[in-house]
mmCIF file of the protein (N, C-alpha, C, O) and its ligand, coordinates in Angstrom:
data_MODEL
# 
_entry.id   MODEL 
# 
loop_
_entity.id 
_entity.type 
_entity.pdbx_number_of_molecules 
1 polymer     1 
2 non-polymer 1 
# 
_entity_poly.entity_id                      1 
_entity_poly.type                           'polypeptide(L)' 
_entity_poly.nstd_linkage                   no 
_entity_poly.nstd_monomer                   no 
_entity_poly.pdbx_seq_one_letter_code       MYKCYLCGRSDTALLEGYVKGVGAVLLCPDCWRRLAEENKLLAGASGGCNCG 
_entity_poly.pdbx_seq_one_letter_code_can   MYKCYLCGRSDTALLEGYVKGVGAVLLCPDCWRRLAEENKLLAGASGGCNCG 
_entity_poly.pdbx_strand_id                 A 
# 
loop_
_entity_poly_seq.entity_id 
_entity_poly_seq.num 
_entity_poly_seq.mon_id 
_entity_poly_seq.hetero 
1 1  MET n 
1 2  TYR n 
1 3  LYS n 
1 4  CYS n 
1 5  TYR n 
1 6  LEU n 
1 7  CYS n 
1 8  GLY n 
1 9  ARG n 
1 10 SER n 
1 11 ASP n 
1 12 THR n 
1 13 ALA n 
1 14 LEU n 
1 15 LEU n 
1 16 GLU n 
1 17 GLY n 
1 18 TYR n 
1 19 VAL n 
1 20 LYS n 
1 21 GLY n 
1 22 VAL n 
1 23 GLY n 
1 24 ALA n 
1 25 VAL n 
1 26 LEU n 
1 27 LEU n 
1 28 CYS n 
1 29 PRO n 
1 30 ASP n 
1 31 CYS n 
1 32 TRP n 
1 33 ARG n 
1 34 ARG n 
1 35 LEU n 
1 36 ALA n 
1 37 GLU n 
1 38 GLU n 
1 39 ASN n 
1 40 LYS n 
1 41 LEU n 
1 42 LEU n 
1 43 ALA n 
1 44 GLY n 
1 45 ALA n 
1 46 SER n 
1 47 GLY n 
1 48 GLY n 
1 49 CYS n 
1 50 ASN n 
1 51 CYS n 
1 52 GLY n 
# 
loop_
_struct_asym.id 
_struct_asym.entity_id 
A 1 
B 2 
# 
loop_
_chem_comp.id 
_chem_comp.type 
_chem_comp.mon_nstd_flag 
ALA 'L-peptide linking' y 
ARG 'L-peptide linking' y 
ASN 'L-peptide linking' y 
ASP 'L-peptide linking' y 
CYS 'L-peptide linking' y 
GLU 'L-peptide linking' y 
GLY 'peptide linking'   y 
LEU 'L-peptide linking' y 
LYS 'L-peptide linking' y 
MET 'L-peptide linking' y 
PRO 'L-peptide linking' y 
SER 'L-peptide linking' y 
THR 'L-peptide linking' y 
TRP 'L-peptide linking' y 
TYR 'L-peptide linking' y 
VAL 'L-peptide linking' y 
ZN  non-polymer         . 
# 
_pdbx_entity_nonpoly.entity_id   2 
_pdbx_entity_nonpoly.name        ? 
_pdbx_entity_nonpoly.comp_id     ZN 
# 
_pdbx_nonpoly_scheme.asym_id         B 
_pdbx_nonpoly_scheme.entity_id       2 
_pdbx_nonpoly_scheme.mon_id          ZN 
_pdbx_nonpoly_scheme.ndb_seq_num     1 
_pdbx_nonpoly_scheme.pdb_seq_num     101 
_pdbx_nonpoly_scheme.auth_seq_num    101 
_pdbx_nonpoly_scheme.pdb_mon_id      ZN 
_pdbx_nonpoly_scheme.auth_mon_id     ZN 
_pdbx_nonpoly_scheme.pdb_strand_id   A 
_pdbx_nonpoly_scheme.pdb_ins_code    . 
# 
loop_
_atom_site.group_PDB 
_atom_site.id 
_atom_site.type_symbol 
_atom_site.label_atom_id 
_atom_site.label_alt_id 
_atom_site.label_comp_id 
_atom_site.label_asym_id 
_atom_site.label_entity_id 
_atom_site.label_seq_id 
_atom_site.pdbx_PDB_ins_code 
_atom_site.Cartn_x 
_atom_site.Cartn_y 
_atom_site.Cartn_z 
_atom_site.occupancy 
_atom_site.B_iso_or_equiv 
_atom_site.pdbx_formal_charge 
_atom_site.auth_seq_id 
_atom_site.auth_comp_id 
_atom_site.auth_asym_id 
_atom_site.auth_atom_id 
_atom_site.pdbx_PDB_model_num 
ATOM   1   N  N  . MET A 1 1  ? -1.273  5.236   17.618  1.00 0.00 ? 1   MET A N  1 
ATOM   2   C  CA . MET A 1 1  ? -0.078  5.625   16.738  1.00 0.00 ? 1   MET A CA 1 
ATOM   3   C  C  . MET A 1 1  ? -0.155  4.829   15.487  1.00 0.00 ? 1   MET A C  1 
ATOM   4   O  O  . MET A 1 1  ? -0.291  3.606   15.529  1.00 0.00 ? 1   MET A O  1 
ATOM   5   N  N  . TYR A 1 2  ? -0.070  5.498   14.365  1.00 0.00 ? 2   TYR A N  1 
ATOM   6   C  CA . TYR A 1 2  ? -0.137  4.644   13.038  1.00 0.00 ? 2   TYR A CA 1 
ATOM   7   C  C  . TYR A 1 2  ? 1.363   4.336   12.833  1.00 0.00 ? 2   TYR A C  1 
ATOM   8   O  O  . TYR A 1 2  ? 2.287   5.044   13.235  1.00 0.00 ? 2   TYR A O  1 
ATOM   9   N  N  . LYS A 1 3  ? 1.470   3.194   12.160  1.00 0.00 ? 3   LYS A N  1 
ATOM   10  C  CA . LYS A 1 3  ? 2.828   2.698   11.666  1.00 0.00 ? 3   LYS A CA 1 
ATOM   11  C  C  . LYS A 1 3  ? 2.690   2.291   10.276  1.00 0.00 ? 3   LYS A C  1 
ATOM   12  O  O  . LYS A 1 3  ? 1.578   2.032   9.817   1.00 0.00 ? 3   LYS A O  1 
ATOM   13  N  N  . CYS A 1 4  ? 3.777   2.218   9.560   1.00 0.00 ? 4   CYS A N  1 
ATOM   14  C  CA . CYS A 1 4  ? 3.876   1.538   8.164   1.00 0.00 ? 4   CYS A CA 1 
ATOM   15  C  C  . CYS A 1 4  ? 3.677   0.113   8.410   1.00 0.00 ? 4   CYS A C  1 
ATOM   16  O  O  . CYS A 1 4  ? 4.175   -0.462  9.378   1.00 0.00 ? 4   CYS A O  1 
ATOM   17  N  N  . TYR A 1 5  ? 2.959   -0.444  7.547   1.00 0.00 ? 5   TYR A N  1 
ATOM   18  C  CA . TYR A 1 5  ? 2.598   -1.879  7.440   1.00 0.00 ? 5   TYR A CA 1 
ATOM   19  C  C  . TYR A 1 5  ? 3.839   -2.717  7.395   1.00 0.00 ? 5   TYR A C  1 
ATOM   20  O  O  . TYR A 1 5  ? 4.006   -3.727  8.078   1.00 0.00 ? 5   TYR A O  1 
ATOM   21  N  N  . LEU A 1 6  ? 4.710   -2.213  6.525   1.00 0.00 ? 6   LEU A N  1 
ATOM   22  C  CA . LEU A 1 6  ? 5.900   -3.040  6.142   1.00 0.00 ? 6   LEU A CA 1 
ATOM   23  C  C  . LEU A 1 6  ? 7.048   -2.891  7.247   1.00 0.00 ? 6   LEU A C  1 
ATOM   24  O  O  . LEU A 1 6  ? 7.479   -3.854  7.883   1.00 0.00 ? 6   LEU A O  1 
ATOM   25  N  N  . CYS A 1 7  ? 7.436   -1.746  7.384   1.00 0.00 ? 7   CYS A N  1 
ATOM   26  C  CA . CYS A 1 7  ? 8.684   -1.376  8.148   1.00 0.00 ? 7   CYS A CA 1 
ATOM   27  C  C  . CYS A 1 7  ? 8.496   -0.822  9.537   1.00 0.00 ? 7   CYS A C  1 
ATOM   28  O  O  . CYS A 1 7  ? 9.431   -0.816  10.338  1.00 0.00 ? 7   CYS A O  1 
ATOM   29  N  N  . GLY A 1 8  ? 7.268   -0.346  9.842   1.00 0.00 ? 8   GLY A N  1 
ATOM   30  C  CA . GLY A 1 8  ? 7.042   -0.047  11.183  1.00 0.00 ? 8   GLY A CA 1 
ATOM   31  C  C  . GLY A 1 8  ? 7.310   1.483   11.371  1.00 0.00 ? 8   GLY A C  1 
ATOM   32  O  O  . GLY A 1 8  ? 7.169   2.049   12.456  1.00 0.00 ? 8   GLY A O  1 
ATOM   33  N  N  . ARG A 1 9  ? 7.650   2.009   10.393  1.00 0.00 ? 9   ARG A N  1 
ATOM   34  C  CA . ARG A 1 9  ? 7.973   3.468   10.687  1.00 0.00 ? 9   ARG A CA 1 
ATOM   35  C  C  . ARG A 1 9  ? 6.625   4.178   11.164  1.00 0.00 ? 9   ARG A C  1 
ATOM   36  O  O  . ARG A 1 9  ? 5.490   3.790   10.889  1.00 0.00 ? 9   ARG A O  1 
ATOM   37  N  N  . SER A 1 10 ? 6.967   5.294   11.933  1.00 0.00 ? 10  SER A N  1 
ATOM   38  C  CA . SER A 1 10 ? 5.795   6.077   12.428  1.00 0.00 ? 10  SER A CA 1 
ATOM   39  C  C  . SER A 1 10 ? 6.276   7.472   12.392  1.00 0.00 ? 10  SER A C  1 
ATOM   40  O  O  . SER A 1 10 ? 5.499   8.323   12.823  1.00 0.00 ? 10  SER A O  1 
ATOM   41  N  N  . ASP A 1 11 ? 7.413   7.843   11.954  1.00 0.00 ? 11  ASP A N  1 
ATOM   42  C  CA . ASP A 1 11 ? 7.999   9.214   11.886  1.00 0.00 ? 11  ASP A CA 1 
ATOM   43  C  C  . ASP A 1 11 ? 7.826   9.738   10.661  1.00 0.00 ? 11  ASP A C  1 
ATOM   44  O  O  . ASP A 1 11 ? 8.551   10.696  10.391  1.00 0.00 ? 11  ASP A O  1 
ATOM   45  N  N  . THR A 1 12 ? 6.965   9.325   9.739   1.00 0.00 ? 12  THR A N  1 
ATOM   46  C  CA . THR A 1 12 ? 6.788   10.066  8.439   1.00 0.00 ? 12  THR A CA 1 
ATOM   47  C  C  . THR A 1 12 ? 5.461   9.914   8.090   1.00 0.00 ? 12  THR A C  1 
ATOM   48  O  O  . THR A 1 12 ? 4.746   9.123   8.706   1.00 0.00 ? 12  THR A O  1 
ATOM   49  N  N  . ALA A 1 13 ? 4.995   10.676  7.042   1.00 0.00 ? 13  ALA A N  1 
ATOM   50  C  CA . ALA A 1 13 ? 3.734   10.726  6.650   1.00 0.00 ? 13  ALA A CA 1 
ATOM   51  C  C  . ALA A 1 13 ? 3.448   9.246   6.145   1.00 0.00 ? 13  ALA A C  1 
ATOM   52  O  O  . ALA A 1 13 ? 4.361   8.566   5.678   1.00 0.00 ? 13  ALA A O  1 
ATOM   53  N  N  . LEU A 1 14 ? 2.288   8.823   6.244   1.00 0.00 ? 14  LEU A N  1 
ATOM   54  C  CA . LEU A 1 14 ? 1.944   7.543   5.880   1.00 0.00 ? 14  LEU A CA 1 
ATOM   55  C  C  . LEU A 1 14 ? 0.750   7.563   4.859   1.00 0.00 ? 14  LEU A C  1 
ATOM   56  O  O  . LEU A 1 14 ? -0.201  8.331   4.998   1.00 0.00 ? 14  LEU A O  1 
ATOM   57  N  N  . LEU A 1 15 ? 0.842   6.830   4.012   1.00 0.00 ? 15  LEU A N  1 
ATOM   58  C  CA . LEU A 1 15 ? -0.003  6.706   2.718   1.00 0.00 ? 15  LEU A CA 1 
ATOM   59  C  C  . LEU A 1 15 ? -0.986  5.515   2.881   1.00 0.00 ? 15  LEU A C  1 
ATOM   60  O  O  . LEU A 1 15 ? -0.524  4.500   3.402   1.00 0.00 ? 15  LEU A O  1 
ATOM   61  N  N  . GLU A 1 16 ? -2.161  5.520   2.533   1.00 0.00 ? 16  GLU A N  1 
ATOM   62  C  CA . GLU A 1 16 ? -3.016  4.416   2.370   1.00 0.00 ? 16  GLU A CA 1 
ATOM   63  C  C  . GLU A 1 16 ? -2.852  3.752   1.125   1.00 0.00 ? 16  GLU A C  1 
ATOM   64  O  O  . GLU A 1 16 ? -2.948  4.388   0.076   1.00 0.00 ? 16  GLU A O  1 
ATOM   65  N  N  . GLY A 1 17 ? -2.597  2.452   1.143   1.00 0.00 ? 17  GLY A N  1 
ATOM   66  C  CA . GLY A 1 17 ? -2.579  1.606   0.052   1.00 0.00 ? 17  GLY A CA 1 
ATOM   67  C  C  . GLY A 1 17 ? -3.360  0.389   0.212   1.00 0.00 ? 17  GLY A C  1 
ATOM   68  O  O  . GLY A 1 17 ? -3.720  -0.005  1.321   1.00 0.00 ? 17  GLY A O  1 
ATOM   69  N  N  . TYR A 1 18 ? -3.660  -0.285  -1.005  1.00 0.00 ? 18  TYR A N  1 
ATOM   70  C  CA . TYR A 1 18 ? -4.426  -1.434  -0.936  1.00 0.00 ? 18  TYR A CA 1 
ATOM   71  C  C  . TYR A 1 18 ? -3.653  -2.535  -1.549  1.00 0.00 ? 18  TYR A C  1 
ATOM   72  O  O  . TYR A 1 18 ? -3.457  -2.532  -2.765  1.00 0.00 ? 18  TYR A O  1 
ATOM   73  N  N  . VAL A 1 19 ? -3.187  -3.509  -0.762  1.00 0.00 ? 19  VAL A N  1 
ATOM   74  C  CA . VAL A 1 19 ? -2.192  -4.471  -1.103  1.00 0.00 ? 19  VAL A CA 1 
ATOM   75  C  C  . VAL A 1 19 ? -2.914  -5.678  -1.524  1.00 0.00 ? 19  VAL A C  1 
ATOM   76  O  O  . VAL A 1 19 ? -3.869  -6.058  -0.847  1.00 0.00 ? 19  VAL A O  1 
ATOM   77  N  N  . LYS A 1 20 ? -2.541  -6.340  -2.612  1.00 0.00 ? 20  LYS A N  1 
ATOM   78  C  CA . LYS A 1 20 ? -3.257  -7.573  -3.046  1.00 0.00 ? 20  LYS A CA 1 
ATOM   79  C  C  . LYS A 1 20 ? -3.206  -8.702  -1.998  1.00 0.00 ? 20  LYS A C  1 
ATOM   80  O  O  . LYS A 1 20 ? -2.148  -9.014  -1.453  1.00 0.00 ? 20  LYS A O  1 
ATOM   81  N  N  . GLY A 1 21 ? -4.260  -9.242  -1.761  1.00 0.00 ? 21  GLY A N  1 
ATOM   82  C  CA . GLY A 1 21 ? -4.172  -10.249 -0.837  1.00 0.00 ? 21  GLY A CA 1 
ATOM   83  C  C  . GLY A 1 21 ? -4.199  -9.978  0.719   1.00 0.00 ? 21  GLY A C  1 
ATOM   84  O  O  . GLY A 1 21 ? -4.310  -10.847 1.584   1.00 0.00 ? 21  GLY A O  1 
ATOM   85  N  N  . VAL A 1 22 ? -4.086  -8.687  0.911   1.00 0.00 ? 22  VAL A N  1 
ATOM   86  C  CA . VAL A 1 22 ? -4.087  -8.079  2.321   1.00 0.00 ? 22  VAL A CA 1 
ATOM   87  C  C  . VAL A 1 22 ? -5.177  -7.202  2.576   1.00 0.00 ? 22  VAL A C  1 
ATOM   88  O  O  . VAL A 1 22 ? -5.953  -7.398  3.511   1.00 0.00 ? 22  VAL A O  1 
ATOM   89  N  N  . GLY A 1 23 ? -5.277  -6.206  1.758   1.00 0.00 ? 23  GLY A N  1 
ATOM   90  C  CA . GLY A 1 23 ? -6.317  -5.164  1.983   1.00 0.00 ? 23  GLY A CA 1 
ATOM   91  C  C  . GLY A 1 23 ? -5.590  -3.844  2.158   1.00 0.00 ? 23  GLY A C  1 
ATOM   92  O  O  . GLY A 1 23 ? -4.450  -3.623  1.750   1.00 0.00 ? 23  GLY A O  1 
ATOM   93  N  N  . ALA A 1 24 ? -6.425  -2.926  2.855   1.00 0.00 ? 24  ALA A N  1 
ATOM   94  C  CA . ALA A 1 24 ? -6.062  -1.616  3.014   1.00 0.00 ? 24  ALA A CA 1 
ATOM   95  C  C  . ALA A 1 24 ? -5.118  -1.496  4.145   1.00 0.00 ? 24  ALA A C  1 
ATOM   96  O  O  . ALA A 1 24 ? -5.400  -1.926  5.263   1.00 0.00 ? 24  ALA A O  1 
ATOM   97  N  N  . VAL A 1 25 ? -3.905  -0.865  3.840   1.00 0.00 ? 25  VAL A N  1 
ATOM   98  C  CA . VAL A 1 25 ? -2.915  -0.672  4.852   1.00 0.00 ? 25  VAL A CA 1 
ATOM   99  C  C  . VAL A 1 25 ? -2.268  0.706   4.818   1.00 0.00 ? 25  VAL A C  1 
ATOM   100 O  O  . VAL A 1 25 ? -2.530  1.443   3.868   1.00 0.00 ? 25  VAL A O  1 
ATOM   101 N  N  . LEU A 1 26 ? -1.477  1.093   5.742   1.00 0.00 ? 26  LEU A N  1 
ATOM   102 C  CA . LEU A 1 26 ? -0.764  2.302   5.826   1.00 0.00 ? 26  LEU A CA 1 
ATOM   103 C  C  . LEU A 1 26 ? 0.642   2.016   5.509   1.00 0.00 ? 26  LEU A C  1 
ATOM   104 O  O  . LEU A 1 26 ? 1.245   1.103   6.073   1.00 0.00 ? 26  LEU A O  1 
ATOM   105 N  N  . LEU A 1 27 ? 1.205   2.810   4.579   1.00 0.00 ? 27  LEU A N  1 
ATOM   106 C  CA . LEU A 1 27 ? 2.538   2.525   4.144   1.00 0.00 ? 27  LEU A CA 1 
ATOM   107 C  C  . LEU A 1 27 ? 3.384   3.971   4.152   1.00 0.00 ? 27  LEU A C  1 
ATOM   108 O  O  . LEU A 1 27 ? 2.841   5.024   3.819   1.00 0.00 ? 27  LEU A O  1 
ATOM   109 N  N  . CYS A 1 28 ? 4.546   3.903   4.503   1.00 0.00 ? 28  CYS A N  1 
ATOM   110 C  CA . CYS A 1 28 ? 5.523   4.987   4.345   1.00 0.00 ? 28  CYS A CA 1 
ATOM   111 C  C  . CYS A 1 28 ? 5.774   5.244   2.926   1.00 0.00 ? 28  CYS A C  1 
ATOM   112 O  O  . CYS A 1 28 ? 5.603   4.300   2.155   1.00 0.00 ? 28  CYS A O  1 
ATOM   113 N  N  . PRO A 1 29 ? 6.154   6.375   2.459   1.00 0.00 ? 29  PRO A N  1 
ATOM   114 C  CA . PRO A 1 29 ? 6.394   6.644   1.145   1.00 0.00 ? 29  PRO A CA 1 
ATOM   115 C  C  . PRO A 1 29 ? 7.473   5.684   0.449   1.00 0.00 ? 29  PRO A C  1 
ATOM   116 O  O  . PRO A 1 29 ? 7.352   5.428   -0.749  1.00 0.00 ? 29  PRO A O  1 
ATOM   117 N  N  . ASP A 1 30 ? 8.373   5.234   1.091   1.00 0.00 ? 30  ASP A N  1 
ATOM   118 C  CA . ASP A 1 30 ? 9.489   4.334   0.705   1.00 0.00 ? 30  ASP A CA 1 
ATOM   119 C  C  . ASP A 1 30 ? 8.700   2.921   0.270   1.00 0.00 ? 30  ASP A C  1 
ATOM   120 O  O  . ASP A 1 30 ? 8.761   2.441   -0.862  1.00 0.00 ? 30  ASP A O  1 
ATOM   121 N  N  . CYS A 1 31 ? 7.987   2.380   1.331   1.00 0.00 ? 31  CYS A N  1 
ATOM   122 C  CA . CYS A 1 31 ? 7.447   1.191   0.993   1.00 0.00 ? 31  CYS A CA 1 
ATOM   123 C  C  . CYS A 1 31 ? 6.241   1.200   0.110   1.00 0.00 ? 31  CYS A C  1 
ATOM   124 O  O  . CYS A 1 31 ? 5.943   0.196   -0.538  1.00 0.00 ? 31  CYS A O  1 
ATOM   125 N  N  . TRP A 1 32 ? 5.572   2.247   0.066   1.00 0.00 ? 32  TRP A N  1 
ATOM   126 C  CA . TRP A 1 32 ? 4.460   2.454   -0.883  1.00 0.00 ? 32  TRP A CA 1 
ATOM   127 C  C  . TRP A 1 32 ? 5.064   2.477   -2.223  1.00 0.00 ? 32  TRP A C  1 
ATOM   128 O  O  . TRP A 1 32 ? 4.544   1.809   -3.116  1.00 0.00 ? 32  TRP A O  1 
ATOM   129 N  N  . ARG A 1 33 ? 6.203   3.243   -2.465  1.00 0.00 ? 33  ARG A N  1 
ATOM   130 C  CA . ARG A 1 33 ? 6.708   3.251   -3.839  1.00 0.00 ? 33  ARG A CA 1 
ATOM   131 C  C  . ARG A 1 33 ? 7.214   1.771   -4.265  1.00 0.00 ? 33  ARG A C  1 
ATOM   132 O  O  . ARG A 1 33 ? 7.033   1.262   -5.371  1.00 0.00 ? 33  ARG A O  1 
ATOM   133 N  N  . ARG A 1 34 ? 7.857   1.209   -3.208  1.00 0.00 ? 34  ARG A N  1 
ATOM   134 C  CA . ARG A 1 34 ? 8.470   -0.296  -3.595  1.00 0.00 ? 34  ARG A CA 1 
ATOM   135 C  C  . ARG A 1 34 ? 7.208   -1.202  -4.056  1.00 0.00 ? 34  ARG A C  1 
ATOM   136 O  O  . ARG A 1 34 ? 7.227   -1.865  -5.093  1.00 0.00 ? 34  ARG A O  1 
ATOM   137 N  N  . LEU A 1 35 ? 6.185   -1.157  -3.226  1.00 0.00 ? 35  LEU A N  1 
ATOM   138 C  CA . LEU A 1 35 ? 5.096   -2.068  -3.550  1.00 0.00 ? 35  LEU A CA 1 
ATOM   139 C  C  . LEU A 1 35 ? 4.512   -1.622  -4.991  1.00 0.00 ? 35  LEU A C  1 
ATOM   140 O  O  . LEU A 1 35 ? 4.227   -2.458  -5.848  1.00 0.00 ? 35  LEU A O  1 
ATOM   141 N  N  . ALA A 1 36 ? 4.379   -0.411  -5.155  1.00 0.00 ? 36  ALA A N  1 
ATOM   142 C  CA . ALA A 1 36 ? 3.859   -0.027  -6.520  1.00 0.00 ? 36  ALA A CA 1 
ATOM   143 C  C  . ALA A 1 36 ? 4.809   -0.407  -7.581  1.00 0.00 ? 36  ALA A C  1 
ATOM   144 O  O  . ALA A 1 36 ? 4.351   -0.885  -8.618  1.00 0.00 ? 36  ALA A O  1 
ATOM   145 N  N  . GLU A 1 37 ? 6.100   -0.247  -7.438  1.00 0.00 ? 37  GLU A N  1 
ATOM   146 C  CA . GLU A 1 37 ? 6.948   -0.803  -8.482  1.00 0.00 ? 37  GLU A CA 1 
ATOM   147 C  C  . GLU A 1 37 ? 6.900   -2.316  -8.800  1.00 0.00 ? 37  GLU A C  1 
ATOM   148 O  O  . GLU A 1 37 ? 7.064   -2.816  -9.912  1.00 0.00 ? 37  GLU A O  1 
ATOM   149 N  N  . GLU A 1 38 ? 6.637   -2.991  -7.583  1.00 0.00 ? 38  GLU A N  1 
ATOM   150 C  CA . GLU A 1 38 ? 6.473   -4.487  -7.789  1.00 0.00 ? 38  GLU A CA 1 
ATOM   151 C  C  . GLU A 1 38 ? 5.086   -4.895  -8.129  1.00 0.00 ? 38  GLU A C  1 
ATOM   152 O  O  . GLU A 1 38 ? 4.740   -6.074  -8.067  1.00 0.00 ? 38  GLU A O  1 
ATOM   153 N  N  . ASN A 1 39 ? 4.243   -3.881  -8.507  1.00 0.00 ? 39  ASN A N  1 
ATOM   154 C  CA . ASN A 1 39 ? 2.825   -4.121  -8.799  1.00 0.00 ? 39  ASN A CA 1 
ATOM   155 C  C  . ASN A 1 39 ? 2.081   -4.866  -7.808  1.00 0.00 ? 39  ASN A C  1 
ATOM   156 O  O  . ASN A 1 39 ? 1.272   -5.740  -8.119  1.00 0.00 ? 39  ASN A O  1 
ATOM   157 N  N  . LYS A 1 40 ? 2.346   -4.531  -6.622  1.00 0.00 ? 40  LYS A N  1 
ATOM   158 C  CA . LYS A 1 40 ? 1.551   -5.186  -5.511  1.00 0.00 ? 40  LYS A CA 1 
ATOM   159 C  C  . LYS A 1 40 ? 0.524   -4.309  -4.909  1.00 0.00 ? 40  LYS A C  1 
ATOM   160 O  O  . LYS A 1 40 ? -0.121  -4.635  -3.912  1.00 0.00 ? 40  LYS A O  1 
ATOM   161 N  N  . LEU A 1 41 ? 0.367   -3.016  -5.633  1.00 0.00 ? 41  LEU A N  1 
ATOM   162 C  CA . LEU A 1 41 ? -0.724  -2.243  -4.949  1.00 0.00 ? 41  LEU A CA 1 
ATOM   163 C  C  . LEU A 1 41 ? -1.765  -2.207  -6.034  1.00 0.00 ? 41  LEU A C  1 
ATOM   164 O  O  . LEU A 1 41 ? -1.491  -2.108  -7.230  1.00 0.00 ? 41  LEU A O  1 
ATOM   165 N  N  . LEU A 1 42 ? -3.074  -2.301  -5.496  1.00 0.00 ? 42  LEU A N  1 
ATOM   166 C  CA . LEU A 1 42 ? -4.172  -2.220  -6.260  1.00 0.00 ? 42  LEU A CA 1 
ATOM   167 C  C  . LEU A 1 42 ? -4.361  -0.591  -6.563  1.00 0.00 ? 42  LEU A C  1 
ATOM   168 O  O  . LEU A 1 42 ? -4.394  0.196   -5.617  1.00 0.00 ? 42  LEU A O  1 
ATOM   169 N  N  . ALA A 1 43 ? -4.469  -0.179  -7.809  1.00 0.00 ? 43  ALA A N  1 
ATOM   170 C  CA . ALA A 1 43 ? -4.625  1.150   -8.169  1.00 0.00 ? 43  ALA A CA 1 
ATOM   171 C  C  . ALA A 1 43 ? -5.929  1.549   -8.163  1.00 0.00 ? 43  ALA A C  1 
ATOM   172 O  O  . ALA A 1 43 ? -6.333  2.022   -9.226  1.00 0.00 ? 43  ALA A O  1 
ATOM   173 N  N  . GLY A 1 44 ? -6.706  1.486   -7.243  1.00 0.00 ? 44  GLY A N  1 
ATOM   174 C  CA . GLY A 1 44 ? -8.168  1.943   -7.264  1.00 0.00 ? 44  GLY A CA 1 
ATOM   175 C  C  . GLY A 1 44 ? -8.972  1.203   -8.157  1.00 0.00 ? 44  GLY A C  1 
ATOM   176 O  O  . GLY A 1 44 ? -8.532  0.148   -8.613  1.00 0.00 ? 44  GLY A O  1 
ATOM   177 N  N  . ALA A 1 45 ? -10.184 1.652   -8.494  1.00 0.00 ? 45  ALA A N  1 
ATOM   178 C  CA . ALA A 1 45 ? -11.123 0.956   -9.195  1.00 0.00 ? 45  ALA A CA 1 
ATOM   179 C  C  . ALA A 1 45 ? -11.210 1.292   -10.594 1.00 0.00 ? 45  ALA A C  1 
ATOM   180 O  O  . ALA A 1 45 ? -12.237 1.106   -11.246 1.00 0.00 ? 45  ALA A O  1 
ATOM   181 N  N  . SER A 1 46 ? -10.078 1.819   -11.100 1.00 0.00 ? 46  SER A N  1 
ATOM   182 C  CA . SER A 1 46 ? -10.018 2.303   -12.429 1.00 0.00 ? 46  SER A CA 1 
ATOM   183 C  C  . SER A 1 46 ? -9.654  1.198   -13.480 1.00 0.00 ? 46  SER A C  1 
ATOM   184 O  O  . SER A 1 46 ? -8.492  0.827   -13.644 1.00 0.00 ? 46  SER A O  1 
ATOM   185 N  N  . GLY A 1 47 ? -10.684 0.711   -14.159 1.00 0.00 ? 47  GLY A N  1 
ATOM   186 C  CA . GLY A 1 47 ? -10.476 -0.134  -15.331 1.00 0.00 ? 47  GLY A CA 1 
ATOM   187 C  C  . GLY A 1 47 ? -9.796  -1.499  -14.957 1.00 0.00 ? 47  GLY A C  1 
ATOM   188 O  O  . GLY A 1 47 ? -9.220  -2.097  -15.866 1.00 0.00 ? 47  GLY A O  1 
ATOM   189 N  N  . GLY A 1 48 ? -9.811  -1.992  -13.810 1.00 0.00 ? 48  GLY A N  1 
ATOM   190 C  CA . GLY A 1 48 ? -9.342  -3.256  -13.555 1.00 0.00 ? 48  GLY A CA 1 
ATOM   191 C  C  . GLY A 1 48 ? -10.452 -4.438  -13.256 1.00 0.00 ? 48  GLY A C  1 
ATOM   192 O  O  . GLY A 1 48 ? -11.566 -4.167  -12.807 1.00 0.00 ? 48  GLY A O  1 
ATOM   193 N  N  . CYS A 1 49 ? -10.106 -5.517  -13.497 1.00 0.00 ? 49  CYS A N  1 
ATOM   194 C  CA . CYS A 1 49 ? -10.836 -6.713  -13.125 1.00 0.00 ? 49  CYS A CA 1 
ATOM   195 C  C  . CYS A 1 49 ? -10.720 -6.850  -11.663 1.00 0.00 ? 49  CYS A C  1 
ATOM   196 O  O  . CYS A 1 49 ? -9.615  -6.881  -11.121 1.00 0.00 ? 49  CYS A O  1 
ATOM   197 N  N  . ASN A 1 50 ? -11.850 -6.936  -10.993 1.00 0.00 ? 50  ASN A N  1 
ATOM   198 C  CA . ASN A 1 50 ? -11.681 -7.135  -9.597  1.00 0.00 ? 50  ASN A CA 1 
ATOM   199 C  C  . ASN A 1 50 ? -11.934 -8.614  -9.304  1.00 0.00 ? 50  ASN A C  1 
ATOM   200 O  O  . ASN A 1 50 ? -12.142 -8.922  -8.130  1.00 0.00 ? 50  ASN A O  1 
ATOM   201 N  N  . CYS A 1 51 ? -11.939 -9.540  -10.225 1.00 0.00 ? 51  CYS A N  1 
ATOM   202 C  CA . CYS A 1 51 ? -12.111 -10.831 -9.957  1.00 0.00 ? 51  CYS A CA 1 
ATOM   203 C  C  . CYS A 1 51 ? -10.751 -11.591 -9.446  1.00 0.00 ? 51  CYS A C  1 
ATOM   204 O  O  . CYS A 1 51 ? -9.664  -11.302 -9.947  1.00 0.00 ? 51  CYS A O  1 
ATOM   205 N  N  . GLY A 1 52 ? -10.862 -12.444 -8.556  1.00 0.00 ? 52  GLY A N  1 
ATOM   206 C  CA . GLY A 1 52 ? -9.657  -13.244 -8.236  1.00 0.00 ? 52  GLY A CA 1 
ATOM   207 C  C  . GLY A 1 52 ? -9.090  -13.044 -7.086  1.00 0.00 ? 52  GLY A C  1 
ATOM   208 O  O  . GLY A 1 52 ? -8.086  -13.684 -6.773  1.00 0.00 ? 52  GLY A O  1 
HETATM 209 ZN ZN . ZN  B 2 .  ? 7.710   1.460   5.404   1.00 0.00 2 101 ZN  A ZN 1 
# 
């Protein structure tokens, strides 16, 4: 059973996100949006410096 990395929800669709310092995780839409707003999600390989 897959669960949200942050809140543990498993009753909703989960999105894969890549959290800085953590790696690839599964997130519910609410947590995914919150991390995105806090700029904690890596947005793929488009034009970013991958150093650091
Ligand atoms: Zn969640």
